[in-house]
MIGUKE-494846 format. One record per atom (N, C-alpha, C): residue in one letter; x, y, z. Coordinates in steps of 0.001 Angstrom, whole numbers, plus 500000, padded with zeros to 6 digits. Layout:
<atoms>
aXYZ
...
</atoms>
This chain:
<atoms>
m474039245788807809
m473048244860807344
m473704243498807203
a473129242495807788
a473695241153807700
a473326240527806365
r474170239622805927
r473857238866804724
r472830237814805076
c472277237187804066
c471297236123804271
c472047234833804567
e472329234606805823
e473153233474806232
e472287232276806616
d472811231096806331
d472188229853806734
d472706229507808127
l471845229528809123
l472285229263810490
l472575227791810747
k472430226952809737
k472797225550809896
k474291225353809668
s474924226324809030
s476362226196808754
s477160226944809814
p478350226457810152
p479202227172811116
p479514228596810654
g479723228770809358
g480018230101808837
g478857231064808998
g477643230576808836
g476460231415809006
g476276231840810452
k476506230914811373
k476400231233812798
k477451232259813209
l478658232070812718
l479729232989813039
l479458234377812448
a478915234417811242
a478638235698810591
a477617236523811372
i476566235897811875
i475564236662812630
i476149237107813965
a476951236263814594
a477590236648815860
a478559237810815637
q479290237797814537
q480206238894814238
q479449240199813993
a478325240119813312
a477524241318813063
a477031241919814382
v476563241078815281
v476094241556816587
v477268242130817382
a478419241465817342
a479590241929818095
a480043243309817620
r479959243566816321
r480374244883815814
r479567246001816471
f478274245806816572
f477432246834817189
f477584246848818701
a477759245672819301
a477908245602820759
a479166246334821209
n480187246358820373
n481429247039820706
n481410248517820341
g480369248952819665
g480265250360819287
g479710251197820424
e479922252473820342
e479479253373821400
e477963253506821467
h477293253451820318
h475851253691820293
h475024252476819894
g475647251316819782
g474898250119819419
g474446250173817982
g473356249500817661
g472859249508816298
g471804248445816085
i471458248246814825
i470443247274814432
i471038246374813364
v470894245069813543
v471296244098812533
v470021243632811847
v469961243785810541
v468795243370809761
v469152242081809050
v468327241059809213
v468556239773808570
v467418239549807582
g467757239029806423
g466743238744805408
g466826239692804224
m467853240516804203
m468072241441803101
m469565241502802827
r469925241569801562
r471329241725801194
r471578243188800866
g472696243662801350
g473047245051801109
g474143245199800079
k474188246373799498
k475249246723798556
k475843248034799024
r477163248043799176
r477835249269799610
r477835250284798477
i477534251509798852
i477595252631797934
i478366253743798635
p478837254727797903
p479513255839798575
p478595256461799635
g479059256508800852
g478288257105801931
g477380256159802677
g477391254855802349
g476534253945803101
g476283252625802405
e475056252175802497
e474668250875801973
e473201250938801586
i472815250205800539
i471413250122800140
i470994248650800108
i469705248394800209
i469176247041800090
i469079246734798601
n469691245609798177
n469589245272796761
n468909243933796507
s468616243139797543
s467817241927797371
s467256241480798721
i466197240710798626
i465527240209799827
i465580238683799801
c465912238086800951
c465887236627801099
c465151236336802403
p463855236076802308
p463014235923803504
p463525234872804483
v463284235142805742
v463652234259806851
v462349233781807480
p462218232475807787
p460991232002808438
p460722232777809733
v459490233173809921
v459111233921811120
v458416232946812070
d459232232339812950
d458680231414813929
d459619231329815129
g459179230667816160
g459970230552817380
g461277229799817190
r461282228854816290
r462503228081816041
r463599228970815458
t463234229822814530
t464201230739813932
t464782231661814987
l463928232191815844
l464377233068816926
l465375232337817827
r465062231110818206
r465975230314819043
r467302230057818338
n467265229794817030
n468499229551816285
n469404230773816307
y468841231955816157
y469644233177816217
y470199233388817626
q469366233186818634
q469828233341820012
q470965232368820321
q470821231117819911
q471848230111820177
q473147230438819443
a473058230886818202
a474260231226817438
a475031232345818130
i474307233329818638
i474954234450819318
i475537233994820654
e474777233214821421
e475260232734822721
e476490231843822579
q476555231047821520
q477665230112821332
q478946230804820860
h478822231974820265
h479991232607819660
h480415233923820300
l479644234451821229
l480012235712821872
l480143235534823372
y481289235940823891
y481483235937825336
y482269237185825709
p481793237922826651
p480521237775827346
p479375238162826424
p478181237695826729
p477039238052825881
p476777239561825965
p476306240147824875
p476067241598824884
p474924241974825824
d475073243120826477
d474001243652827316
d472899244220826426
y471689244133826891
y470532244762826251
y470279244267824832
l470637243032824525
l470383242485823204
l468903242114823100
d468271242592822060
d466857242317821820
d466717241752820414
i466232240533820290
i466039239921818988
i464542239898818705
e464160240468817573
e462752240542817209
e462526239961815840
l461433239261815665
l460993238786814352
l459867239700813899
v460016240229812713
v459002241160812177
v458462240629810887
</atoms>
């Protein structure tokens, strides 16, 4: 689960790219959830707070650009969805 990062900051852009890279390098891929903060517990992680993300085309482009700027080569089969 990704933290609620501000994509206007270099650290926020890097954090989302790192989250995507972790799953892209895994054998079975995964899902990165943005807009919720997680808390580690024995055996996994739980959602402990919500920080809403604007649901619009600009937000989608910002996530795509952050990933494209920080990951090379870009991950195969990456699908970014706003829900």
